[in-house]
PADOBA-575673 format. One record per residue (C-alpha): x, y, z; residue in one letter; residue number from 0. Coordinates in nm, 3 decimals. Example, Ala and Ser with C-alpha at 12.3 -4.5 7.8 and 13.67 -1.06 7.14 Angstrom:
BEGIN
1.230, -0.450, 0.780, A, 0 .
1.367, -0.106, 0.714, S, 1 .
This chain:
BEGIN
13.750, 3.732, 3.387, M, 0 .
13.517, 4.004, 3.474, L, 1 .
13.353, 4.119, 3.776, L, 2 .
13.348, 4.061, 4.150, R, 3 .
13.081, 4.327, 4.151, F, 4 .
12.805, 4.253, 3.910, S, 5 .
12.769, 4.470, 3.602, A, 6 .
12.397, 4.439, 3.659, L, 7 .
12.426, 4.602, 4.002, I, 8 .
12.618, 4.892, 3.852, F, 9 .
12.360, 4.929, 3.578, A, 10 .
12.084, 4.947, 3.838, L, 11 .
12.273, 5.206, 4.041, L, 12 .
12.331, 5.418, 3.733, L, 13 .
11.972, 5.390, 3.616, S, 14 .
11.853, 5.531, 3.951, S, 15 .
12.028, 5.862, 3.877, M, 16 .
11.875, 6.146, 3.674, P, 17 .
11.945, 6.082, 3.305, P, 18 .
12.160, 6.392, 3.254, A, 19 .
12.244, 6.530, 3.595, A, 20 .
12.510, 6.800, 3.564, G, 21 .
12.548, 6.751, 3.186, N, 22 .
12.243, 6.900, 3.014, P, 23 .
12.439, 7.018, 2.707, D, 24 .
12.600, 6.679, 2.653, I, 25 .
12.270, 6.499, 2.703, A, 26 .
12.102, 6.731, 2.452, T, 27 .
12.379, 6.669, 2.198, A, 28 .
12.352, 6.292, 2.244, I, 29 .
11.978, 6.315, 2.186, E, 30 .
12.021, 6.531, 1.872, A, 31 .
12.270, 6.290, 1.712, H, 32 .
12.409, 6.571, 1.495, A, 33 .
12.746, 6.673, 1.642, Q, 34 .
13.055, 6.524, 1.804, A, 35 .
13.030, 6.492, 2.181, V, 36 .
13.330, 6.500, 2.415, H, 37 .
13.311, 6.334, 2.758, V, 38 .
13.556, 6.208, 3.021, M, 39 .
13.802, 6.483, 2.932, D, 40 .
13.998, 6.420, 3.252, D, 41 .
14.093, 6.068, 3.133, E, 42 .
14.377, 5.991, 2.892, W, 43 .
14.275, 5.716, 2.649, M, 44 .
14.329, 5.581, 2.301, E, 45 .
14.140, 5.325, 2.091, D, 46 .
13.814, 5.359, 2.291, P, 47 .
13.575, 5.068, 2.245, Y, 48 .
13.207, 5.062, 2.350, I, 49 .
12.995, 4.748, 2.383, Y, 50 .
12.624, 4.757, 2.469, R, 51 .
12.497, 4.480, 2.693, H, 52 .
12.157, 4.485, 2.858, G, 53 .
12.073, 4.841, 2.959, G, 54 .
12.433, 4.959, 2.983, S, 55 .
12.724, 5.063, 2.766, Y, 56 .
13.066, 4.927, 2.860, F, 57 .
13.381, 5.119, 2.767, L, 58 .
13.740, 5.001, 2.760, T, 59 .
14.047, 5.150, 2.589, C, 60 .
14.423, 5.170, 2.567, T, 61 .
14.569, 5.319, 2.884, R, 62 .
14.944, 5.373, 2.923, L, 63 .
14.876, 5.367, 3.295, D, 64 .
14.556, 5.321, 3.489, N, 65 .
14.399, 5.540, 3.751, S, 66 .
14.375, 5.249, 3.992, M, 67 .
14.727, 5.157, 4.101, G, 68 .
14.901, 5.241, 3.772, N, 69 .
14.854, 4.881, 3.664, S, 70 .
14.849, 4.782, 3.300, Q, 71 .
14.526, 4.598, 3.239, G, 72 .
14.174, 4.612, 3.098, I, 73 .
14.008, 4.906, 3.268, E, 74 .
13.630, 4.926, 3.233, I, 75 .
13.365, 5.197, 3.268, W, 76 .
12.986, 5.166, 3.249, S, 77 .
12.711, 5.411, 3.151, S, 78 .
12.339, 5.399, 3.087, T, 79 .
12.317, 5.725, 2.888, D, 80 .
12.661, 5.782, 2.724, L, 81 .
12.687, 6.099, 2.937, V, 82 .
12.803, 5.985, 3.281, R, 83 .
13.054, 5.703, 3.316, W, 84 .
13.129, 5.502, 3.630, E, 85 .
13.454, 5.309, 3.674, S, 86 .
13.423, 4.933, 3.722, L, 87 .
13.793, 4.903, 3.798, G, 88 .
14.053, 4.676, 3.639, I, 89 .
13.935, 4.315, 3.670, P, 90 .
14.229, 4.179, 3.469, W, 91 .
14.592, 4.292, 3.459, T, 92 .
14.915, 4.168, 3.309, F, 93 .
15.002, 4.020, 3.648, F, 94 .
14.745, 3.745, 3.584, R, 95 .
14.878, 3.647, 3.241, S, 96 .
15.022, 3.299, 3.196, S, 97 .
15.296, 3.432, 2.970, W, 98 .
15.383, 3.751, 3.156, L, 99 .
15.709, 3.636, 3.316, K, 100 .
15.873, 3.552, 2.984, E, 101 .
15.771, 3.881, 2.829, R, 102 .
15.869, 4.084, 3.134, E, 103 .
16.223, 3.946, 3.115, V, 104 .
16.236, 4.052, 2.751, E, 105 .
16.108, 4.400, 2.838, A, 106 .
16.364, 4.446, 3.115, R, 107 .
16.645, 4.350, 2.878, K, 108 .
16.528, 4.616, 2.635, Q, 109 .
16.472, 4.867, 2.921, K, 110 .
16.127, 4.947, 2.791, S, 111 .
15.765, 4.950, 2.907, E, 112 .
15.511, 4.670, 2.861, F, 113 .
15.186, 4.815, 2.720, W, 114 .
14.841, 4.668, 2.673, L, 115 .
14.675, 4.795, 2.355, W, 116 .
14.325, 4.804, 2.208, S, 117 .
14.121, 4.588, 2.447, P, 118 .
13.769, 4.489, 2.342, E, 119 .
13.498, 4.331, 2.555, L, 120 .
13.199, 4.104, 2.475, Y, 121 .
12.936, 3.901, 2.659, F, 122 .
12.850, 3.555, 2.522, Y, 123 .
12.659, 3.270, 2.691, D, 124 .
12.684, 3.423, 3.040, E, 125 .
13.059, 3.475, 3.001, R, 126 .
13.266, 3.782, 2.937, W, 127 .
13.516, 3.751, 2.653, V, 128 .
13.800, 3.998, 2.598, A, 129 .
14.079, 4.040, 2.344, V, 130 .
14.374, 4.277, 2.332, H, 131 .
14.719, 4.322, 2.178, S, 132 .
15.045, 4.447, 2.329, T, 133 .
15.368, 4.618, 2.226, N, 134 .
15.548, 4.287, 2.288, R, 135 .
15.443, 4.100, 1.973, N, 136 .
15.188, 3.895, 2.161, L, 137 .
14.810, 3.932, 2.188, S, 138 .
14.561, 3.766, 2.421, N, 139 .
14.217, 3.605, 2.424, F, 140 .
14.042, 3.583, 2.763, L, 141 .
13.722, 3.411, 2.881, I, 142 .
13.563, 3.462, 3.223, S, 143 .
13.521, 3.152, 3.435, D, 144 .
13.181, 3.131, 3.602, G, 145 .
13.006, 3.437, 3.465, G, 146 .
13.008, 3.803, 3.551, E, 147 .
13.018, 3.750, 3.929, Y, 148 .
13.360, 3.583, 3.906, N, 149 .
13.681, 3.762, 3.811, D, 150 .
13.882, 3.450, 3.730, S, 151 .
13.945, 3.375, 3.364, Y, 152 .
14.088, 3.129, 3.114, A, 153 .
14.332, 3.181, 2.828, E, 154 .
14.222, 2.917, 2.575, P, 155 .
14.500, 2.999, 2.329, F, 156 .
14.776, 3.094, 2.574, G, 157 .
15.087, 3.227, 2.399, P, 158 .
14.982, 3.037, 2.084, D, 159 .
14.737, 3.320, 2.012, F, 160 .
15.043, 3.495, 1.875, G, 161 .
15.083, 3.850, 1.752, D, 162 .
14.738, 3.948, 1.622, R, 163 .
14.734, 4.326, 1.635, Q, 164 .
14.408, 4.498, 1.733, D, 165 .
14.202, 4.177, 1.754, P, 166 .
13.825, 4.213, 1.730, S, 167 .
13.538, 3.961, 1.738, I, 168 .
13.253, 3.966, 1.488, F, 169 .
12.941, 3.755, 1.548, T, 170 .
12.737, 3.681, 1.237, D, 171 .
12.359, 3.640, 1.220, N, 172 .
12.398, 3.260, 1.226, D, 173 .
12.577, 3.280, 1.561, G, 174 .
12.923, 3.203, 1.424, S, 175 .
13.212, 3.397, 1.579, H, 176 .
13.504, 3.532, 1.378, W, 177 .
13.829, 3.691, 1.485, L, 178 .
13.932, 4.000, 1.287, V, 179 .
14.284, 4.141, 1.321, W, 180 .
14.560, 4.334, 1.145, D, 181 .
14.429, 4.500, 0.827, C, 182 .
14.256, 4.272, 0.770, A, 183 .
14.264, 3.902, 0.840, K, 184 .
13.977, 3.686, 0.962, I, 185 .
13.939, 3.333, 1.093, A, 186 .
13.636, 3.148, 1.224, R, 187 .
13.642, 3.059, 1.595, L, 188 .
13.511, 2.740, 1.750, K, 189 .
13.174, 2.790, 1.924, P, 190 .
13.332, 2.742, 2.268, D, 191 .
13.628, 2.972, 2.181, F, 192 .
13.873, 2.688, 2.239, S, 193 .
14.053, 2.752, 1.910, G, 194 .
14.011, 2.832, 1.544, F, 195 .
13.759, 2.643, 1.330, A, 196 .
13.926, 2.725, 0.999, G, 197 .
14.221, 2.881, 0.824, E, 198 .
14.281, 3.255, 0.826, E, 199 .
14.180, 3.460, 0.522, M, 200 .
14.266, 3.810, 0.407, T, 201 .
13.988, 4.055, 0.319, I, 202 .
13.985, 4.419, 0.210, G, 203 .
13.881, 4.676, -0.050, P, 204 .
13.893, 4.595, -0.419, A, 205 .
14.088, 4.905, -0.517, D, 206 .
14.354, 4.975, -0.251, R, 207 .
14.472, 4.901, 0.101, A, 208 .
14.210, 4.977, 0.366, L, 209 .
14.465, 5.120, 0.607, G, 210 .
14.703, 4.989, 0.869, H, 211 .
14.512, 4.895, 1.188, R, 212 .
14.195, 4.908, 1.397, G, 213 .
13.975, 4.685, 1.179, C, 214 .
13.632, 4.562, 1.279, T, 215 .
13.329, 4.416, 1.100, V, 216 .
12.963, 4.509, 1.139, R, 217 .
12.655, 4.360, 0.972, R, 218 .
12.433, 4.647, 0.852, I, 219 .
12.124, 4.545, 0.661, G, 220 .
12.226, 4.276, 0.415, S, 221 .
12.584, 4.401, 0.391, K, 222 .
12.905, 4.317, 0.571, Y, 223 .
13.095, 4.636, 0.650, V, 224 .
13.468, 4.622, 0.717, L, 225 .
13.598, 4.931, 0.898, F, 226 .
13.963, 5.027, 0.919, G, 227 .
14.199, 5.311, 1.000, T, 228 .
14.438, 5.515, 0.785, A, 229 .
14.610, 5.851, 0.789, W, 230 .
14.473, 6.093, 0.529, S, 231 .
14.811, 6.102, 0.353, T, 232 .
14.857, 5.723, 0.369, D, 233 .
15.182, 5.805, 0.550, I, 234 .
15.218, 5.717, 0.917, L, 235 .
15.139, 6.013, 1.147, R, 236 .
15.093, 6.263, 0.866, Q, 237 .
14.761, 6.439, 0.814, G, 238 .
14.448, 6.331, 1.001, T, 239 .
14.358, 5.995, 1.156, Y, 240 .
14.048, 5.879, 0.968, N, 241 .
13.795, 5.596, 0.956, L, 242 .
13.732, 5.417, 0.625, Y, 243 .
13.516, 5.122, 0.520, Y, 244 .
13.421, 4.884, 0.241, C, 245 .
13.118, 4.659, 0.194, T, 246 .
13.048, 4.305, 0.072, A, 247 .
12.762, 4.059, 0.034, D, 248 .
12.965, 3.788, 0.210, K, 249 .
13.196, 3.817, 0.508, L, 250 .
13.480, 3.663, 0.313, T, 251 .
13.428, 3.906, 0.023, G, 252 .
13.479, 4.022, -0.238, P, 253 .
13.458, 4.376, -0.100, Y, 254 .
13.396, 4.695, -0.293, G, 255 .
13.620, 5.002, -0.303, P, 256 .
13.748, 5.184, 0.005, R, 257 .
13.520, 5.468, 0.116, Q, 258 .
13.557, 5.752, 0.365, F, 259 .
13.351, 5.731, 0.686, A, 260 .
13.477, 6.000, 0.920, G, 261 .
13.763, 6.240, 0.980, R, 262 .
13.949, 6.219, 1.315, F, 263 .
13.768, 5.888, 1.378, C, 264 .
14.062, 5.654, 1.321, G, 265 .
14.050, 5.334, 1.528, H, 266 .
13.695, 5.420, 1.623, G, 267 .
13.451, 5.138, 1.693, T, 268 .
13.100, 5.181, 1.549, P, 269 .
12.814, 5.086, 1.780, F, 270 .
12.438, 5.127, 1.804, K, 271 .
12.275, 5.321, 2.085, D, 272 .
11.951, 5.219, 2.256, K, 273 .
11.749, 5.399, 1.988, K, 274 .
11.918, 5.206, 1.709, G, 275 .
12.131, 5.501, 1.591, R, 276 .
12.492, 5.452, 1.489, W, 277 .
12.790, 5.621, 1.655, W, 278 .
13.164, 5.572, 1.644, T, 279 .
13.418, 5.634, 1.916, T, 280 .
13.714, 5.866, 1.856, A, 281 .
14.009, 6.002, 2.054, F, 282 .
14.291, 6.255, 2.046, Q, 283 .
14.563, 6.147, 1.804, N, 284 .
14.761, 6.451, 1.698, G, 285 .
14.770, 6.816, 1.800, E, 286 .
14.433, 6.927, 1.938, Y, 287 .
14.282, 7.224, 1.756, E, 288 .
13.949, 7.389, 1.834, T, 289 .
13.718, 7.486, 1.549, G, 290 .
13.755, 7.394, 1.183, T, 291 .
13.955, 7.688, 1.046, A, 292 .
14.279, 7.492, 1.045, K, 293 .
14.110, 7.209, 0.861, G, 294 .
14.009, 7.444, 0.583, Q, 295 .
14.369, 7.559, 0.538, K, 296 .
14.570, 7.245, 0.598, L, 297 .
14.397, 6.940, 0.459, C, 298 .
14.698, 6.709, 0.466, D, 299 .
14.962, 6.893, 0.664, E, 300 .
15.249, 6.669, 0.774, A, 301 .
15.195, 6.755, 1.141, Q, 302 .
14.909, 6.535, 1.268, P, 303 .
14.618, 6.726, 1.420, W, 304 .
14.266, 6.657, 1.545, T, 305 .
13.944, 6.815, 1.665, L, 306 .
13.927, 6.560, 1.949, N, 307 .
14.044, 6.674, 2.293, P, 308 .
14.171, 6.431, 2.554, Q, 309 .
13.910, 6.178, 2.667, G, 310 .
13.629, 6.005, 2.479, L, 311 .
13.471, 6.154, 2.167, T, 312 .
13.142, 6.017, 2.033, L, 313 .
13.073, 6.093, 1.668, V, 314 .
12.726, 6.027, 1.519, P, 315 .
12.715, 5.828, 1.198, L, 316 .
12.455, 5.856, 0.925, K, 317 .
12.387, 5.518, 0.766, V, 318 .
12.195, 5.516, 0.437, T, 319 .
12.069, 5.225, 0.228, T, 320 .
12.123, 5.309, -0.139, L, 321 .
11.898, 5.222, -0.432, A, 322 .
12.121, 4.928, -0.531, D, 323 .
12.111, 4.789, -0.176, G, 324 .
12.459, 4.902, -0.081, D, 325 .
12.529, 5.092, 0.242, I, 326 .
12.668, 5.446, 0.266, A, 327 .
12.820, 5.559, 0.597, I, 328 .
12.934, 5.909, 0.687, R, 329 .
13.004, 6.100, 1.007, A, 330 .
12.709, 6.327, 1.084, N, 331 .
12.901, 6.608, 1.255, A, 332 .
13.059, 6.938, 1.149, P, 333 .
13.434, 6.898, 1.096, G, 334 .
13.411, 6.519, 1.080, Y, 335 .
13.196, 6.454, 0.775, S, 336 .
13.433, 6.566, 0.497, E, 337 .
13.769, 6.406, 0.410, P, 338 .
C-alpha cells in the first residue's frame, strides 16, 4: 500500500535538519511535556493518529479533502521531532478500492459526498497495514504488497469487512493482533491478516457506556487500557469532546469503571514518544476559544467548544501506577486535565 518513496529516506532527510529549526517554542514545550502543543495550524484535520516506527512518527487523519489533488484517501506526514512535519503524499485513495464503483453509484443517487474517516497506520513484518471507515457504511482493511517501497496493496476482507466504525488494531505482548471498533467490540485477527481468528466480543466499563466512538487499546504495565470518546454531557455535540478510559487485567475484561483522561481530547490516540513519555493527539471539534475563562464559566454548555485550534494538538499524558497495581491516566496540561 504504502510508499514509492521509502519512509526510511524521508526519515534520514528529516534527521539531517536541525531538531527545532524555526520552532524553538514548540520544541521547548515538547521537551517539557507539561502543556498542550499546537502544530500544523494551516492544515484542517480530524481524528489525528500518530504511529512511531523506527526513528520517525507517522501521522494520518480524517481529511474532507486533501492538499494533493483534492482526492479522498489516506494522507500521511512524517516527523522525527513532533515539531516539523513533512508530507509523504497520498499513497492510497478511494480510486483504488475494489468496492468503490458500487458505493459511488449509491453516493450519486443520494447527491452526497463520499468521505474517508479515521485512518490508522501500522508496520508489521515489513508490510504497512492500514484501516479506515467511511460515511458509506463500509470500512476497509489494507495491506501493502511488497513492503514500503511498493505502493500496491491488498484488501484481504474486501467488502466483507463491513461497517466497522473507527477500526483500530491492537497488538498484544504475545504478538496476537486484535481489531477494535465501534464502542467497543474486539475480534482476534489471523496472523497473516487474512481474516478473523475468532468471534467478536463486546468490552467496556463496568459502570456505564464508555462513549460513542474512537476506541483504541493500549497495554500499559500489566493493565489493558481501553480508551474511548464521549461528549461531557453524554449528548451528541453538547459540551466538550473528551477522552475517557477503563482498565482490565485481561483484554477481554472485565473492565473497571469509566474514568476521565483528558478534556478536548476526544478521538485522540495515545502514543509514546522516543523518551517513553505518553501523549495523546487532539483536534478542533467545536468553537475554538483561547484561554480557560470560558471553561470556568460554562462547564457543559450546549454549544460545543474547545481549546484546540485548527491543525494537530499534542497533549501530554501523566501515567501513574497506583498502589494496587492499577493505572491512572490524566492529561498533564492546563485546561485539559480537569473534566
